[in-house]
C-alpha positions in Angstrom: -16.2 -40.1 7.4 -18.1 -39.2 4.3 -16.4 -37.8 1.3 -17.0 -34.0 0.7 -18.8 -34.6 -2.6 -21.4 -36.9 -1.1 -24.9 -35.6 -0.3 -25.7 -35.3 3.4 -29.1 -35.2 5.0 -28.9 -31.9 6.9 -31.9 -32.9 9.1 -29.9 -35.8 10.5 -27.4 -34.4 13.1 -25.3 -37.6 13.0 -24.9 -37.3 9.2 -24.0 -33.6 9.6 -21.2 -34.5 12.0 -19.4 -36.4 9.2 -19.2 -33.2 7.0 -15.7 -32.0 7.9 -13.0 -31.2 5.4 -9.4 -31.6 6.5 -7.3 -28.5 6.8 -4.3 -28.1 4.6 -1.8 -28.2 7.6 -1.5 -28.3 11.3 -2.6 -25.2 13.3 1.0 -24.3 14.0 2.0 -24.5 10.3 -1.1 -22.5 9.3 -0.4 -19.9 12.1 3.2 -19.4 11.2 2.3 -19.2 7.5 -0.6 -16.7 8.1 1.6 -14.6 10.4 4.4 -14.5 7.8 2.1 -13.6 4.9 0.3 -11.0 7.0 3.5 -9.4 8.1 4.8 -9.4 4.5 1.6 -7.9 3.2 1.6 -5.1 5.9 5.2 -4.2 5.2 4.8 -4.3 1.4 1.7 -2.2 1.6 3.2 0.4 3.8 6.3 0.6 1.5 4.1 0.8 -1.7 2.0 3.6 -0.1 5.1 5.3 1.2 3.5 5.7 4.6 5.3 5.6 8.0 2.5 5.5 10.7 5.0 6.5 13.3 6.1 9.7 11.7 4.4 13.0 12.0 5.0 16.0 9.8 2.0 18.2 10.5 -1.4 18.0 8.8 0.2 16.9 5.5 0.8 13.5 7.2 -2.9 12.6 6.9 -3.3 12.2 3.2 -5.1 9.6 1.0 -2.2 7.1 1.3 -2.2 7.4 5.1 -6.0 6.7 5.2 -5.6 3.7 2.9 -2.8 2.4 5.1 -4.9 2.9 8.2 -8.1 1.2 6.9 -8.0 -0.8 3.7 -4.5 -2.3 4.1 -5.1 -4.0 7.5 -8.6 -5.2 6.5 -7.1 -6.8 3.3 -4.3 -8.3 5.3 -6.7 -9.7 7.8 -8.8 -11.3 5.1 -5.8 -13.1 3.7 -4.7 -14.2 7.2 -8.3 -15.5 8.0 -8.3 -17.4 4.7 -4.9 -19.0 5.3 -5.5 -19.9 9.0 -9.3 -20.7 8.8 -11.3 -20.7 12.0 -9.5 -18.6 14.6 -7.9 -16.3 12.0 -9.5 -13.3 13.6 -7.3 -13.9 16.7 -4.1 -14.4 14.7 -4.8 -11.3 12.6 -4.1 -9.1 15.6 -0.4 -9.8 15.7 1.2 -9.1 12.2 0.4 -5.4 12.2 1.7 -5.0 15.8 4.9 -6.8 14.9 5.5 -4.7 11.7 4.7 -1.4 13.4 6.9 -2.2 16.5 9.8 -3.0 14.2 9.1 0.2 12.2 9.0 2.3 15.4 12.3 0.8 16.6 14.0 1.5 13.3 12.7 5.1 13.4 14.1 5.6 16.9 17.6 4.7 15.7 17.7 6.5 12.4 17.8 10.1 11.2 14.2 11.3 10.3 13.6 13.6 7.3 13.7 17.3 8.0 10.5 18.6 9.6 9.4 15.1 10.7 9.0 13.9 14.3 8.1 10.6 15.9 4.6 10.4 17.1 4.2 10.5 20.9 4.1 6.9 22.2 0.5 7.3 23.4 -0.9 8.3 20.0 1.3 5.7 18.3 -0.2 3.0 20.5 -3.7 4.1 19.5 -2.7 3.8 15.9 -1.4 0.2 16.5 -4.6 -0.7 18.3 -6.7 0.6 15.3 -4.5 -1.4 12.9 -4.9 -4.6 15.0 -8.7 -4.2 15.2 -9.1 -3.4 11.5 -7.0 -6.5 10.7 -9.2 -8.6 13.1 -12.3 -7.5 11.2 -10.6 -8.7 8.0 -9.6 -11.9 9.7 -13.3 -12.4 10.6 -14.3 -11.8 7.0 -11.6 -14.3 5.8 -13.0 -16.9 8.2 -16.4 -16.4 6.6 -15.0 -16.8 3.1 -13.3 -20.1 4.2 -16.5 -21.4 6.0 -18.6 -20.7 2.9 -16.1 -22.8 0.9 -15.9 -25.7 3.4 -19.3 -25.8 4.9 -21.2 -24.4 7.9 -21.8 -27.6 9.9 -20.5 -27.8 13.5 -17.2 -29.7 13.6 -18.0 -32.0 16.6 -21.7 -32.6 16.1 -24.8 -30.5 16.1 -24.7 -27.0 17.4 -25.1 -26.8 21.2 -28.5 -25.2 20.9 -29.8 -27.6 18.2 -31.3 -30.0 20.8 -33.6 -28.6 23.5 -32.5 -29.2 27.1 -34.8 -31.1 29.4 -35.6 -27.9 31.3 -36.7 -26.3 28.0 -39.0 -29.2 27.2 -40.5 -29.0 30.7 -41.0 -25.3 30.4 -42.7 -25.6 27.0 -45.0 -28.4 28.3 -46.0 -26.2 31.3 -46.6 -23.2 29.2 -48.7 -25.3 26.8 -50.7 -26.7 29.7 -51.2 -23.2 31.1 -52.4 -21.9 27.8 -54.9 -24.8 27.5 -56.3 -23.9 31.0 -56.7 -20.2 30.1 -58.3 -20.9 26.7 -61.1 -23.1 28.3 
């Protein structure tokens, strides 16, 4: 395996196979760490913004803090998860917001809510969770891109599957070339 600092001939697929930087930990360790950091970021962000996505107190619920908690917070959390986990972080990023919001809803079920506040109906609350999970996955995708830009774009196990033409593709191109030669004469 070549060292990361060595120059590699990108036109040589065998040389490109050797460009792979080791991850900082096993997938399990990176997954647990990414999940824990993502959950902590979500909970801290919701606490700092003083937003409870499972509470409803009329139109006043939907203020600037609520919008930030619904959009920017999960994307930022997803970016961090994607950067911690690496390739596959977009899948892992779905779970921390779901866990944090499930725990929050459970706590709200068993505590006294402020005057004039109600729990969201379960159907609408599920829609909010799905939105949080998807925004976080978008952030996880962006985090993967940031990590890939830092470690390289080469395929891990060799050239990309479409880098070498298949025998059928070669035969089709030869037939089309022969057909175009016949029509041009």
